[in-house]
C-alpha positions as CSV (number, residue, x, y, z in Angstrom):
1,X,-7.2,0.8,-28.2
2,X,-4.5,-1.4,-26.7
3,X,-3.3,-1.7,-23.2
4,X,-4.8,-2.3,-19.7
5,X,-8.1,-1.1,-18.4
6,X,-8.9,-1.0,-14.7
7,X,-12.5,-0.6,-13.5
8,X,-12.9,1.0,-10.1
9,X,-16.1,1.0,-8.1
10,X,-16.6,3.8,-5.6
11,X,-20.0,3.3,-4.0
12,X,-22.5,4.2,-6.8
13,X,-19.8,5.6,-9.1
14,X,-17.8,3.6,-11.7
15,X,-14.4,4.8,-12.9
16,X,-12.5,3.5,-15.9
17,X,-8.7,3.9,-15.7
18,X,-6.5,3.4,-18.7
19,X,-3.2,4.5,-20.1
20,X,-2.6,6.6,-23.2
21,X,0.6,7.2,-25.2
22,X,1.8,10.7,-25.1
23,X,4.4,12.1,-27.3
24,X,7.2,14.0,-25.6
25,X,8.2,17.4,-27.0
26,X,11.8,17.8,-28.2
27,X,14.0,19.3,-25.6
28,X,14.6,23.1,-25.9
29,X,17.9,23.1,-24.1
30,X,21.1,23.2,-26.0
31,X,23.3,20.0,-25.7
32,X,25.8,21.7,-23.3
33,X,22.9,22.2,-20.8
34,X,22.2,18.5,-20.2
35,X,21.3,17.7,-16.6
36,X,21.0,14.5,-14.7
37,X,18.3,13.4,-12.3
38,X,18.6,10.7,-9.7
39,X,15.5,9.1,-8.3
40,X,15.7,7.5,-4.8
41,X,13.9,6.9,-1.6
42,X,15.7,9.1,0.9
43,X,15.3,12.1,-1.3
44,X,12.8,11.7,-4.0
45,X,14.8,13.4,-6.7
46,X,18.3,15.0,-6.8
47,X,19.4,16.9,-9.9
48,X,22.9,17.4,-11.2
49,X,23.0,20.8,-9.7
50,X,22.7,19.3,-6.2
51,X,19.1,20.4,-5.7
52,X,17.1,18.0,-3.5
53,X,13.4,17.6,-4.0
54,X,11.4,15.7,-1.4
55,X,14.1,15.8,1.3
56,X,13.0,13.7,4.3
57,X,10.7,11.5,2.3
58,X,12.7,8.4,3.2
59,X,12.3,9.0,6.9
60,X,8.5,9.5,6.5
61,X,8.3,6.3,4.4
62,X,10.3,4.4,7.1
63,X,8.0,5.6,9.9
64,X,4.9,4.6,8.0
65,X,6.4,1.2,7.0
66,X,7.3,0.5,10.6
67,X,3.8,1.5,11.8
68,X,2.1,-0.8,9.3
69,X,4.5,-3.7,10.0
70,X,3.8,-3.5,13.7
71,X,0.0,-3.2,13.1
72,X,0.0,-6.3,10.8
73,X,2.2,-8.3,13.2
74,X,-0.4,-7.7,16.0
75,X,-3.2,-8.5,13.6
76,X,-1.6,-11.8,12.7
77,X,-1.2,-12.7,16.4
78,X,-4.9,-12.1,17.1
79,X,-5.9,-14.1,14.0
80,X,-3.6,-16.9,15.1
81,X,-5.1,-17.0,18.6
82,X,-8.6,-17.1,17.1
83,X,-7.8,-20.0,14.8
84,X,-6.0,-21.9,17.5
85,X,-9.0,-21.5,19.8
86,X,-11.3,-22.7,17.1
87,X,-9.2,-25.7,16.3
88,X,-8.9,-26.7,19.9
89,X,-12.7,-26.6,20.2
90,X,-13.0,-23.4,22.2
91,X,-15.5,-21.8,19.8
92,X,-16.8,-19.2,22.2
93,X,-13.3,-17.8,22.6
94,X,-12.8,-17.7,18.9
95,X,-16.2,-16.0,18.4
96,X,-15.4,-13.4,21.1
97,X,-12.1,-12.6,19.4
98,X,-13.7,-12.3,16.0
99,X,-16.5,-10.1,17.2
100,X,-14.3,-7.8,19.4
101,X,-11.5,-7.2,16.9
102,X,-11.7,-3.7,15.5
103,X,-10.0,-4.3,12.2
104,X,-10.8,-5.6,8.7
105,X,-9.3,-9.0,9.5
106,X,-12.2,-9.7,11.9
107,X,-14.4,-10.4,8.8
108,X,-11.8,-12.9,7.5
109,X,-11.7,-14.6,10.9
110,X,-15.5,-14.9,11.1
111,X,-15.6,-16.3,7.5
112,X,-12.9,-18.8,8.3
113,X,-14.8,-20.0,11.4
114,X,-18.0,-20.6,9.4
115,X,-16.3,-22.8,6.8
C-alpha cells in the first residue's frame, strides 16, 4: 500500500480513510461525439451542450461564506475583548466573557487565561 491514510475518531468508532487507484474504462463514444465539461463555482458543471448542473450553487456558497465570515468576525471581537480585559488586570470581566460565550472559542479563551 502506498498513499495517505487518515484515521477519524467518531465517539467510540474509529474509521480509516485511504485512497485507491481505480482504472477508468475506455470511452464508448465515437471520436466525433467528444464533449467538454467546465467546472466552476457559480454553476458546478456546464457541458458543451449548454446543460448546467448545480445552477445557483455559487449564490448558496456566497451566502454561507458571508455568514461564516460575519460569525468569525464577531467571535474574534469577543476574544479580543477578553484578552484585553485579562491583560489590563480585569480578570473577573475576562472570566465572565469566557464563561458566557456560547461558542467553541470560549474554551480557547479559558485555556489562554489559565496559562
